[in-house]
C-alpha positions in Angstrom: -6.2 12.3 -21.0 -8.6 10.5 -23.3 -6.7 7.3 -22.9 -6.9 7.4 -19.2 -10.7 7.8 -19.1 -11.5 5.2 -21.7 -13.5 3.1 -19.2 -15.9 6.0 -18.7 -16.0 6.7 -22.4 -17.0 3.1 -23.1 -19.9 3.4 -20.8 -21.0 6.4 -22.9 -20.5 4.3 -26.0 -22.6 1.5 -24.8 -25.1 3.9 -23.5 -25.2 5.2 -27.1 -26.6 1.8 -28.1 -29.4 2.3 -25.7 -30.2 5.7 -27.0 -30.2 4.3 -30.5 -32.9 1.8 -29.4 -34.9 4.7 -27.9 -34.5 6.7 -31.0 -36.1 4.0 -33.2 -38.9 4.0 -30.7 -39.5 7.7 -31.2 -37.4 9.4 -28.5 -34.5 10.7 -30.6 -34.3 14.2 -29.1 -34.3 13.0 -25.5 -31.6 10.4 -26.3 -29.3 12.9 -28.0 -29.5 15.1 -24.8 -28.5 12.1 -22.7 -25.5 11.4 -24.9 -24.4 15.0 -24.9 -24.6 15.0 -21.1 -22.7 11.8 -20.8 -19.9 13.1 -23.0 -19.8 16.4 -21.0 -19.3 14.3 -17.8 -16.5 12.3 -19.4 -14.8 15.5 -20.6 -15.1 17.1 -17.2 -13.6 14.1 -15.3 -10.2 14.8 -13.8 -8.4 11.5 -13.7 -5.3 11.3 -11.5 -6.0 14.4 -9.5 -4.7 13.2 -6.1 -5.6 16.5 -4.4 -9.3 15.8 -5.0 -9.5 12.7 -2.9 -6.2 11.5 -1.4 -6.0 14.0 1.5 -9.4 12.7 2.8 -8.3 9.1 2.4 -5.0 9.7 4.2 -6.8 11.4 7.0 -9.0 8.4 7.4 -6.0 6.1 7.1 -4.0 7.9 9.8 -6.9 7.6 12.2 -7.1 3.8 12.0 -6.3 1.9 15.2 -3.5 0.0 13.7 -1.8 3.2 12.5 -2.3 4.8 15.9 -0.6 1.7 17.4 2.4 2.5 15.2 2.6 5.9 16.6 2.7 4.4 20.1 5.5 2.1 19.0 7.5 5.1 17.8 7.2 6.7 21.3 8.2 3.4 22.9 11.4 3.3 20.7 12.3 6.8 21.7 11.9 6.0 25.4 14.0 2.9 25.0 16.9 5.1 23.8 16.5 7.4 26.9 16.4 4.3 29.1 19.6 2.9 27.6 21.4 6.2 28.0 21.5 5.9 31.8 24.3 4.9 34.1 24.9 1.1 34.2 25.9 0.9 37.9 24.5 2.7 40.9 26.6 3.3 44.0 26.3 0.9 46.9 26.0 2.1 50.5 26.9 -0.2 53.4 26.4 0.3 57.1 27.9 -2.0 59.9 27.9 -2.3 63.6 29.9 -4.7 65.9 29.1 -5.2 69.6 32.5 -5.9 71.2 34.6 -4.5 74.1 34.5 -1.3 72.1 31.5 -0.8 69.8 32.5 -0.4 66.2 30.5 1.5 63.6 31.4 1.4 59.9 30.2 3.2 56.7 31.1 2.0 53.2 30.4 3.5 49.8 31.4 1.6 46.6 31.0 2.4 42.9 31.6 0.2 40.0 33.1 2.0 37.0 31.8 1.3 33.5 35.3 0.6 32.2 34.1 -1.2 29.1 31.6 1.6 28.1 28.6 -0.6 28.5 26.4 2.5 28.6 27.7 3.8 25.3 27.2 0.5 23.6 23.7 0.0 25.0 22.8 3.5 23.8 24.0 2.7 20.2 22.1 -0.5 20.2 19.0 1.2 21.4 19.4 3.8 18.7 19.8 1.1 16.0 16.9 -0.9 17.3 14.8 2.2 17.2 15.8 2.9 13.6 15.0 -0.7 12.7 11.6 -0.3 14.3 11.0 3.0 12.5 12.0 1.4 9.2 9.7 -1.5 9.8 6.9 0.9 10.6 7.5 2.9 7.3 7.4 -0.3 5.3 4.3 -1.5 7.2 2.6 1.9 6.5 3.4 1.6 2.8 2.1 -2.0 2.6 -1.1 -1.1 4.5 -1.6 1.9 2.3 -1.1 -0.2 -0.8 -3.6 -2.7 0.5 -6.2 -0.1 1.1 -5.7 1.7 -2.2 -6.0 -1.6 -3.9 -9.3 -2.1 -2.2 -10.5 1.3 -3.4 -9.4 0.5 -6.9 -11.1 -2.8 -6.8 -14.2 -1.1 -5.5 -14.1 1.4 -8.4 -13.5 -1.3 -11.0 -16.4 -3.4 -9.6 -18.7 -0.4 -9.7 -17.7 0.3 -13.3 -18.4 -3.3 -14.2 -21.7 -3.2 -12.3 -22.8 0.0 -14.1 -21.8 -1.5 -17.4 -23.7 -4.8 -16.8 -26.8 -2.8 -15.7 -26.7 -0.8 -18.9 -26.3 -3.9 -20.9 -29.2 -5.5 -19.1 -31.4 -2.5 -19.7 -30.4 -2.3 -23.4 -31.1 -6.1 -23.8 -34.6 -5.7 -22.3 -35.3 -2.7 -24.7 -34.1 -4.7 -27.6 -36.2 -7.7 -26.6 -39.3 -5.4 -26.7 -38.4 -4.3 -30.2 -37.8 -7.9 -31.1 -41.3 -8.9 -30.0 -42.8 -6.1 -32.1 -40.8 -7.2 -35.1 -41.9 -10.8 -34.5 -45.6 -9.7 -34.4 -45.3 -8.0 -37.7 -43.4 -10.9 -39.2 -40.1 -9.2 -39.5 -38.4 -11.7 -37.2 -38.6 -15.4 -36.6 -39.5 -17.1 -33.4 -36.0 -18.6 -33.2 -34.5 -15.1 -33.4 -36.9 -14.0 -30.7 -35.8 -16.9 -28.5 -32.1 -15.9 -29.1 -33.0 -12.4 -27.9 -34.7 -13.9 -24.8 -31.6 -16.0 -24.0 -29.4 -12.9 -24.4 -31.6 -11.0 -21.8 -31.2 -14.0 -19.5 -27.5 -14.0 -20.0 -27.3 -10.3 -19.3 -29.4 -10.7 -16.2 -27.0 -13.4 -14.9 -23.9 -11.2 -15.6 -25.6 -8.3 -13.9 -26.3 -10.4 -10.8 -22.7 -11.6 -10.7 -21.4 -8.0 -11.1 -23.6 -6.9 -8.3 -22.2 -9.6 -6.0 -18.7 -8.6 -6.9 -19.4 -5.0 -6.2 -20.9 -6.0 -2.8 -17.8 -8.0 -2.0 -15.5 -5.0 -3.0 -17.6 -2.7 -0.8 -17.1 -5.2 2.1 -13.4 -5.2 1.6 -13.2 -1.4 1.8 -15.5 -1.4 4.9 -13.2 -4.0 6.6 -10.1 -1.9 5.9 -11.4 1.6 6.5 -14.5 1.2 8.6 -16.4 3.0 5.9 -17.6 2.1 2.4 -18.1 5.5 0.8 -14.7 7.1 0.5 -13.6 9.7 -2.1 -11.6 8.1 -4.9 -10.8 8.9 -8.6 -8.8 6.9 -11.1 -5.1 7.7 -11.4 -4.0 5.3 -14.2 -2.1 8.2 -15.9 0.2 8.4 -12.8 1.2 4.8 -12.7 4.0 5.0 -15.2 5.9 7.8 -13.6 7.8 5.6 -11.2 8.6 2.8 -13.7 12.0 4.3 -14.8 13.0 5.8 -11.4 13.8 2.8 -9.3 17.0 2.3 -7.4 17.4 -0.7 -5.1 19.7 0.6 -2.3 20.0 0.2 1.5 18.1 3.5 1.8 15.0 1.9 0.3 12.5 1.2 3.1 12.2 -2.5 2.0 16.0 -2.9 2.6 16.8 -0.4 5.2 15.7 -2.6 8.1 17.9 -5.5 6.9 20.9 -3.2 6.4 20.5 -1.8 9.9 20.4 -5.3 11.2 24.0 -5.7 9.8 25.0 -2.5 11.7 23.3 -3.8 14.8 25.2 -7.1 14.6 28.5 -5.2 14.4 27.6 -3.2 17.5 26.5 -6.4 19.2 30.2 -7.6 19.0 31.1 -4.4 20.8 28.5 -5.2 23.4 29.9 -8.6 23.9 33.4 -7.1 24.4 31.9 -4.5 26.8 30.0 -7.2 28.8 33.2 -9.2 29.1 35.3 -6.3 30.3 36.6 -6.3 33.9 34.8 -3.3 35.4 36.6 -2.3 38.7 34.9 -1.2 41.8 36.2 1.6 44.1 35.1 1.8 47.7 35.5 4.3 50.5 35.1 3.3 54.1 34.9 5.0 57.4 35.0 3.2 60.7 34.9 4.3 64.4 36.2 1.9 66.9 35.8 3.2 70.4 37.5 6.6 70.4 39.5 5.8 67.2 38.4 6.8 63.7 39.6 4.8 60.7 39.4 5.6 57.0 40.0 3.2 54.1 40.1 3.0 50.3 39.6 -0.2 48.4 39.7 -1.4 44.7 38.3 -4.6 43.4 38.9 -6.0 39.9 37.2 -9.2 38.6 39.6 -11.9 37.6 38.5 -13.5 34.3 40.2 -16.8 34.9 37.4 -19.3 34.7 35.6 -17.5 31.8 37.2 -15.0 29.4 34.0 -14.7 27.4 35.8 -15.4 24.1 33.0 -17.8 23.0 30.4 -15.0 23.5 32.4 -12.7 21.3 32.7 -15.4 18.6 29.0 -15.9 18.7 28.5 -12.1 18.1 31.0 -12.2 15.3 29.0 -15.0 13.6 25.9 -12.9 13.9 27.5 -10.3 11.6 27.9 -13.0 8.9 24.3 -14.1 9.3 23.0 -10.5 9.1 25.0 -9.8 6.0 23.8 -12.9 4.2 20.2 -12.1 5.2 20.6 -8.6 3.8 22.0 -10.0 0.5 19.1 -12.4 0.2 16.6 -9.6 0.8 18.4 -7.4 -1.8 18.3 -10.2 -4.3 14.6 -10.9 -3.8 13.8 -7.1 -4.2 16.0 -6.8 -7.3 14.0 -9.7 -8.8 10.8 -7.9 -8.0 12.1 -4.7 -9.4 13.1 -6.4 -12.6 9.7 -8.0 -13.0 8.0 -4.7 -12.3 10.2 -2.8 -14.8 9.4 -5.4 -17.5 5.7 -5.9 -16.8 4.4 -2.3 -16.2 5.6 -0.7 -19.4 4.2 -3.6 -21.4 0.8 -3.4 -19.6 0.8 0.3 -20.2 1.5 -0.1 -23.9 -1.2 -2.8 -24.3 -3.6 -0.5 -22.4 -2.8 2.4 -24.7 -3.2 0.1 -27.8 -6.6 -1.0 -26.5 -7.6 2.6 -25.9 -6.7 3.7 -29.4 -8.6 0.9 -31.0 -11.7 1.5 -28.9 -11.6 5.2 -29.8 -11.3 4.6 -33.5 -13.7 1.6 -33.9 -15.7 1.2 -30.8 -17.6 4.5 -31.1 -18.6 3.8 -34.7 -19.7 0.3 -34.0 -21.7 1.3 -31.0 -23.6 4.1 -32.8 -24.7 2.0 -35.8 -25.0 -1.6 -34.6 -28.5 -1.3 -33.1 -29.8 0.7 -36.0 -28.5 -1.8 -38.5 -30.1 -4.7 -36.6 -33.5 -2.9 -36.4 -33.3 -2.1 -40.1 -32.6 -5.8 -40.9 -29.2 -5.1 -42.4 -27.6 -7.7 -40.1 -29.0 -10.9 -38.6 -29.9 -11.3 -35.0 -27.1 -13.8 -34.4 -24.6 -11.4 -36.0 -26.0 -8.6 -33.9 -25.7 -10.6 -30.6 -22.2 -11.7 -31.5 -21.2 -8.1 -32.1 -22.7 -7.1 -28.8 -20.8 -9.8 -27.0 -17.6 -8.7 -28.7 -18.1 -5.1 -27.6 -18.9 -6.3 -24.1 -15.8 -8.4 -24.1 -13.7 -5.4 -25.3 -14.9 -3.2 -22.4 -14.3 -6.0 -19.8 -10.9 -6.6 -21.3 -10.1 -2.9 -20.8 -11.3 -3.1 -17.2 -9.0 -6.2 -16.7 -6.0 -4.3 -18.1 -6.8 -1.3 -15.9 -7.0 -3.6 -12.8 -3.8 -5.3 -13.7 -2.0 -1.9 -14.0 -3.2 -0.9 -10.5 -2.3 -4.2 -9.0 1.1 -4.3 -10.5 2.0 -0.8 -9.5 0.5 -0.8 -6.0 2.1 -4.2 -5.3 5.6 -2.9 -6.1 5.3 0.5 -4.5 4.0 -1.1 -1.3 6.5 -3.9 -1.2 9.5 -1.5 -1.9 8.1 1.1 0.6 7.9 4.0 -2.0 4.2 4.5 -2.1 3.6 7.0 0.6 6.5 9.2 -0.4 5.4 9.2 -4.0 1.8 10.1 -3.1 3.0 12.9 -0.9 5.3 14.3 -3.6 2.3 14.2 -6.0 0.2 16.2 -3.5 3.0 18.7 -3.1 3.5 19.1 -6.8 -0.2 19.5 -7.6 -0.7 21.8 -4.6 2.2 24.1 -5.9 0.7 24.0 -9.4 -2.7 25.0 -8.1 -1.3 27.8 -6.0 0.6 29.1 -9.0 -2.4 29.0 -11.2 -4.5 30.9 -8.6 -1.8 33.6 -8.5 -1.6 34.0 -12.2 
């Protein structure tokens, strides 16, 4: 758990530098209380608890207009199946009258028979097209969800960086005040004071840039959700769970649509054959000529002499080849992405853990004593500023690693279509664990 909250811990460590400055100024007790409070907040943070924030985010996500449009498309697909499962031919009614020496009245009813099963083929095609549409919607939802979770993680990372730069700026200003006091009593040179002033100016610039980055991240969340303040907590500790459980198969949402396109192409050949079938028509006729009644039965069969539709069937067969090759290309591309993900995420995770362990062992010690050593004159101002920049770079490097982990994981989970299912499984698991704990 400590490794997953290292970003928050580092904020506490750098805040420790500020409290050290305050302690030298005569506020040791107050500073110690602030440090203890910050450590308590870090210990109480529950990183990766999806139940705390994900249900609210999903509720907001499902209410988005583009997601509602997907629901309408689902209904449309279902209606298309019902429309296809209707009779192909309606009966025809004919009425006739002849004005002759004896008036003649006629009544004809004819019905074309779906001999080639056009209705059945059309229904199967509609079902496959509906499944393709639903598969595309599932993949779209996963990609949209990944994009929005990425925006939330970017917002969280930007706010961490902003808070860190704010603290660094405040620390630098406090240190500059101390530097001025030391200069007045002759404990520091003017050159060292100027270095401190330049450091404050550099921190002010970094703070301004972090502020702009945070504003941009807020704007991205606002554009995607219509709201800027959504619940969110880090879940870095959950990112590695899917790394070794990846199977590229036709059932994967990213490939399911392409696989169903192959099935659709095969059914399309059946449709071509059904369309080319000679559907007979049967007619019944009744005629009254003067005082005489006549009845008749007729059958008509199309003669496929000028066009036997063999070319249309050949075109449909070629469509199977195209669909199969398209599927293979999509499968190859996804396998490459899966391989890249399987190689990159474990390495990123290991580097992040290495960084965390080093920060836990050395960062806390350095942060607690660096300011005191500088004020006591044990280290020079240039060495002190260089150490501060090194610690700052360490924290920002950790943020960059954390961001890379989120981006790598969300990109694959969204592209492969596994994200929503994984998050729902996490919610179910954590919900069951919570209920069990309450019972016990």
